[in-house]
C-alpha positions as CSV (number, residue, x, y, z in Angstrom):
1,M,13.1,3.2,-8.7
2,R,12.3,3.4,-5.0
3,Y,9.2,5.0,-3.6
4,C,8.2,5.5,0.0
5,L,4.6,6.0,1.0
6,A,2.7,6.4,4.2
7,L,-0.8,5.7,5.5
8,D,-2.6,5.5,8.8
9,L,-4.6,2.6,10.3
10,V,-7.7,2.9,12.4
11,D,-6.3,3.3,15.9
12,D,-7.7,0.0,17.3
13,E,-5.2,-2.6,18.4
14,K,-7.5,-5.6,17.5
15,M,-8.0,-4.2,14.0
16,I,-4.3,-3.5,13.6
17,Q,-3.5,-7.1,14.5
18,T,-6.1,-8.3,12.0
19,Y,-4.6,-6.1,9.4
20,E,-1.2,-7.6,10.1
21,E,-2.6,-11.1,9.9
22,H,-3.9,-10.4,6.4
23,H,-0.3,-9.4,5.4
24,K,1.6,-12.3,6.9
25,T,1.2,-14.5,3.9
26,G,-0.5,-12.2,1.4
27,R,-2.9,-13.4,-1.3
28,P,-1.2,-14.9,-4.3
29,E,-3.5,-13.1,-6.8
30,I,-2.7,-9.7,-5.1
31,I,1.1,-10.4,-5.1
32,E,0.9,-11.4,-8.8
33,S,-0.9,-8.2,-9.6
34,I,1.7,-6.1,-7.8
35,K,4.5,-7.8,-9.7
36,K,2.7,-7.4,-13.0
37,A,2.6,-3.7,-12.4
38,G,6.4,-3.6,-12.3
39,V,6.9,-3.7,-8.5
40,T,10.0,-5.8,-7.8
41,N,10.0,-5.5,-4.0
42,M,7.6,-4.1,-1.4
43,E,8.0,-3.8,2.3
44,L,5.5,-2.6,4.9
45,Y,6.5,-1.2,8.3
46,R,4.3,-0.1,11.2
47,V,4.7,2.2,14.2
48,F,1.6,2.6,16.3
49,D,-1.1,3.3,13.7
50,R,1.2,4.6,11.0
51,L,2.2,2.5,8.0
52,F,5.3,3.0,5.9
53,M,5.8,1.3,2.5
54,I,9.0,0.9,0.6
55,M,8.3,0.0,-3.0
56,E,11.0,-0.8,-5.5
57,T,10.0,-0.9,-9.2
58,D,11.4,-1.5,-12.6
59,N,12.0,1.5,-14.9
60,D,8.7,1.1,-16.7
61,F,6.6,1.4,-13.5
62,S,3.8,4.0,-13.5
63,F,1.5,4.8,-10.6
64,E,-1.2,5.7,-13.2
65,E,-0.8,2.3,-15.0
66,K,-0.9,0.4,-11.7
67,E,-4.0,2.3,-10.7
68,A,-5.7,1.4,-14.0
69,M,-4.7,-2.3,-13.6
70,D,-6.0,-2.3,-10.1
71,R,-9.4,-0.8,-11.1
72,A,-9.8,-3.5,-13.8
73,N,-9.0,-6.4,-11.4
74,P,-11.9,-7.6,-9.3
75,K,-9.6,-9.5,-6.9
76,V,-7.6,-6.3,-6.3
77,Q,-10.8,-4.4,-5.8
78,E,-12.0,-7.0,-3.3
79,W,-8.7,-6.7,-1.4
80,E,-8.7,-2.9,-1.5
81,S,-12.2,-2.8,-0.1
82,L,-11.3,-5.1,2.7
83,M,-8.1,-3.2,3.5
84,S,-10.0,0.1,3.5
85,T,-11.9,-1.1,6.6
86,F,-8.6,-0.9,8.5
87,Q,-7.1,2.2,6.9
88,K,-7.6,5.9,7.3
89,P,-6.1,8.8,5.3
90,L,-3.2,10.8,6.7
91,P,-4.4,14.0,8.4
92,K,-3.4,16.2,5.4
93,A,-4.1,13.7,2.6
94,K,-6.2,14.9,-0.3
95,P,-9.8,13.7,-0.6
96,G,-9.8,10.1,-1.7
97,E,-6.0,9.7,-1.2
98,K,-4.9,6.6,0.7
99,W,-1.2,6.0,0.4
100,V,0.7,9.3,0.3
101,L,4.0,9.5,-1.6
102,M,6.8,10.7,0.7
103,K,9.5,13.1,-0.2
104,K,13.1,12.0,0.3
105,I,15.0,14.5,2.4
106,F,18.3,12.7,3.3
107,Q,20.4,9.9,2.1
108,L,23.7,8.6,3.6
């Protein structure tokens, strides 16, 4: 399965550069957690302060299960807390919603 999600960053160039620095190598324990959840590939793209994620998963992947795994993992919670300092919800996101699942509208 392929999922596309969007999120905004705090519109501050220094913070955005710091955010990108955190993602250049990634933390091994975070990468391992992502893979354990069934994510087989993940890419992040940025334009201005908008992020776009492409996430490919195995057939058993579940957002609910990944969220439960993340809540139970202190290292992931530490990472999410740090990343939250750089992130802000999309203008029409639901309360507490970070990454918003995008709807596919075209495929060639």
